N, C-alpha and C positions, 0 to 999 in steps of 0.2 A: 654540407659546411660550408657553406659563401665567404668569400677572400673579397677584402674592395683595395681597391687598386688606387693609391694616391698620384695623380698626373701633375709633374712638374707644373709650377706655374710658365706661361711663355717667357722666353727672354726678353720682351716687349714691357714687360706689367712689372720688372724687376727695378726698382728705386737707384738710381744711380747716389753714389756715396762719396764725399770728399775724402781722402786720406787721413788718416788720425796727426799724421805729422803738423796739418794743414794750419792750425792757428800759429804754434811755433814761429813758422816761415813767414804766416802775415806778420807776427808782432815784430820780427826780427827787420823784414822788410820797412814796416812802418818806422820803426827807430831808425832805420838807416836815413828814410826820406827827410821825416821831420828833423833829423840833424841837418841832411843837406840844405834844407830849405831854411833851418834857424842859423848856418853860418852865412848862406848866400845874402839873409835877408837881414844880416846883424843882429839878430837876438841876440841881447845879454842875458835874458832870464831863461836858467834851465826848466823854468815850469812851463813858457810859453813852448819850448821843445816838446814836453811831457804832452801838453794838451793836444797839439796836431798829432803825435804819434797815436793818441787814445781814439781821437777823430777818425783817424784813416784805419785805424786797425778794425773800429766796429763797422765802419762802411766799406771795405774792400771786403770783411768776412760775411756783410749783407751780400753783396753783390756776387761773389763768388757761391756762395750758396744759394741764391737766385736762379745763377745761371746752371749748375753742375744737381742741384738737389730740390728744385722746387721751390715755391710762395710760403709754403707750410715749414720745411724742415730752414728757410731763410729768416723768417722770423724767430723759430726756434735759435737760431744760430747768432741771430743780435741779440734776442734775450741775456743770453750766454756771455756775449761779450761785453754788453752793458754792464751784467753783474763782475765781472772778471775786474774790467776799468775801475768800476766802481771799490772793490774791493781794495786795488793797487792803489787807489786813492787815500783811501784810509792807512792804509799800513806803510805807505812810505814817510808820512812824513814822524807815524810814531818810531820807525827802526830810523830815521836821522837825530829825533829826539835822543833817542839811547846813544846812538853811533857817538854824537857829540859831547853828548855826558860822559859818558866813558872816556873817551879822548880826553876832554879838560879834565874830569876828576881827578884821573891816574896820575896827574903831575903830584899833587902832594898828600894823597889818600896812601898811607901806608899806618902801622901801628902804635907811632907818636902821634899820628894825628888822629886818632880814636881812644887815646889814653889821655890827653891831655887837653885843657881847658884853655881859654885865651887869656886869661888871670891878667898880667901886666902887659902883653903884646899889644902893642899900638896897631890900627888897621895898615897901618903903611910897611908895617913889617913883616918880614915871614916868619913862618912859628906859629906856637898856638895850634889849637884843634877842638874836638867839640865834642870834648867828653863830658861836660856840664849839660849840652844843648841834648846830648841823649837821653841823660839823666831825667831831664826836663821833662823830654815827650813822653818817654817812656810811663813817667806817672801821670802826667797828664791826661794820657791817653790811657793808663789803666786807672783812673780814678775816675773820668769820662765813662769805662765802661762798666763800674759798679754801680752807676746809678742808672743807665740808661738801658741794660740788658734786661734785667729784672722789671724793670715798669716794663720796657716793651717786649716783653713778653708776658707778663699777664695781663696787658691791652690786647692783644693778639687772642691769649686765649678767648679773653670775655668777645669779643666780636665773634669769633667764630664757634664757641661751643655755647655761651650765652647768650650774646646781644641780640636782643630786641627790642622793637619801636625806635621812639624817638631818641634815645639816650645813646645806643648804638651808632644811630645815623648822626647825631652830634659829635662822636666822639670820631666816627670815621672821616667828618665834614674838619674838626679841626686836625686831626691828622693830615690830612692832605693841604693843608694851610701850611702846617708846620714843614712840609715837605718844600715846600716854596721858598722857605725864610732865609733871608739873604745870610751869610755867618755874621755879617757887619750887626745885623740887628741884635741877633742872638749877645752879641756882645754887648751893645750899649742895653739892652735889658738886663744884665749883669751886673753892668757896670752902675745902672743907675739905683738899683736896688741894694747889690750887697755894697758895695763901694762908696758908692752919694749919699745914699738913705742911711745902710748901716754902721758905713764907720771902720769897716773892715779895711786893710791894706792889700795892694797887689800882690799876686797870690799864684802856686800853681791850683792851688783848689778853685780858685773863682776863674780862673780861664778851664779847667775841670768843669764845670755847672755851661759854660756857656757850650761848649763840645757837646757835653750830654743832649742839648736841645738840640742840636743839629743830628746827632744820632739816632735819637729816639724815633724818630719816622719813618726811621730806613728801617731798624730792625723791627718795629710793627708791621709794617709794607711786607718785607720778606718772612716773618713769621707766621704771619695772619697765611700768604698764599701756600707756604709750606703745609700749613695743617689743614687748608681748604683739600689739598692734595691725596690725602690718609685715606684711604676708601671710607665710608660708613657702616660697611660691612664688619671690619674691625670693630668698631663701636657697639651697633649690634648686638654680635655675639660674646661681648666682655657686659653688657647691658643685661643680655638676657641670659648669664653665668650670675645675676645678681650680684653683680661687682658695682658698688658706687659708682656714679658720674665723677668724683672727682678723680679718685685711683683711675679710674677708666683714663682719664687726661693723662695722671700721670704714671701708668705702667703700660698704655697701650698705644695713644696718640701720641708724644712725646717721642719714646725712643722710636715710631717708624719715621719721626719728621727732624728728628735729631741734627742727620747731616745736612739738610739743606736750611737749617737754622743756624746751625756754624755757620756755613758758608755768608749768608745773610749777616752774620754780626760781623763776620772777618772784611765783607763788603765796608758795614759800615764805620768800622773802625778804619778802613785805607780811606774814606769818605771823610777824617775828621782829621787825619796825621799830616796833611799837608796845609793844611788853614792856617792864616796867618793874623787875619785880623780880631779875632777872640786873643789871641797871644799879645796881641800888640796895645790893646786895650786895657787887657786885666791882668796879665804875667807880669807885662813889660820887660826890661830883659837884665841880664849879670851874668858877667864875663867868669864870675868864679863860681866854683862848685857849690850849690844850695842842695841839697838832699832832702830836704824840709819842704812839701811841698804847700803845705799851712803857714809856712813864715817866710814871706817876703818874696821878691822876686827871683825868677827862674829864667834860665836858659831855656830854649825851644830850637829846633830845628830848621822850621818853616822861618820861623824870624832870625835865626843867623844866618840865616841863607842871603834873607833880604838886606839885612844890614850888612853884612860883607858887600854883596852887588854892589849896593847905593854908596859904601866907602871910595868908588871910584879907583883902588890901586890895580896892580897887578898883583899884587900879593892876596888882596882881600878877593880879586875875582877867582883866583886859584882856590881859595878855600869853599869861595859858594859852589862852586862846580864841584870839589868832594863832599861836601854836603849835601848836597842835591844829589847824587849817586848816592850815599850814605841813605837817605830817606828814599828812593826808588828801590835799593836793595832791600829794605824792611818793610816796603809793601810788597815787595813782590815773595817774601819770605810767607810774607800773612797770607796772602793768595794762594801762596804752592802747600802751608798748613790747612787752612779752609779746604782746598781740593783733595786733600789728602784724609783727612778729619770725614767727608763727605762722600768718599769712595770707601772708607773704612766702615764708617756706621750705615750704609745703604741698604735697604733692605734686600738679602738672600733670598734669589727663589730658587728651589729645588727642582730639579727635573725629575 
């Protein structure tokens, strides 16, 4: 019985490596040098300081890696450092936005603010709340979901399971076109047809129709992609057992993709919850509580934010920031609910 002896590699063949803490040291040094340059050059914008630090971080990381680890690892570190810089450039504005909204919105955000309407409170007076706007937004978004979700879901099922030929291509083309429609165009369409031609009044229902037009293509596209991810083997197994195709879709395909479909619907809701143009054109505004979306103007959070900030008063600014914080919290809760449902309904893989 023979034994094989593995000889250790010569010391000269072992590639040198930078310590793991090198990126942190380089980042700290880049920030320090950028701050010194900014102070010396009297650069008032912190954005300029950040750009200098980013360039220094990328350049120094590449130079150190090229000197110690060789050109191949240097290119790898260059790509990694660029990715980190791009990530920070994306995260910093978002974090700054959330920080500023929480800081300014927390001034008047309390139980009274959430449970009262503007009523007879003038824009330059303190007090008032967003209860009427919350009710309007919930009803308008809910009605838009009742319109868009069934139509979008059935359209996606047709495109994936049945769609063939010119009709399917035409539907796909128009869905793509609707995805890029500006919100103001959807509002003008409903305004001209529902209010000017048919003669109906401004209402939450009119706004919901415009919001459903914006929501529908998002639901179609997200549902279509989720249905395509369902393995064909599941469909074939069900059909092989003699199950009709419609029942296979209902009992096999949809339950498998329900997590992703729910996530797509929630993303579509988040897309329309902050729209202002259709609400301004079709719902108008009402400082009082109106719980009937089919009768008269209603309040809504996006339009409330716009009007309060446009008032130009300190009280209006505070109410606008508080309403913006409420809207962000509403959308965040929807996304968390969507993630929870997607994880709950995700297909379980046994060991």
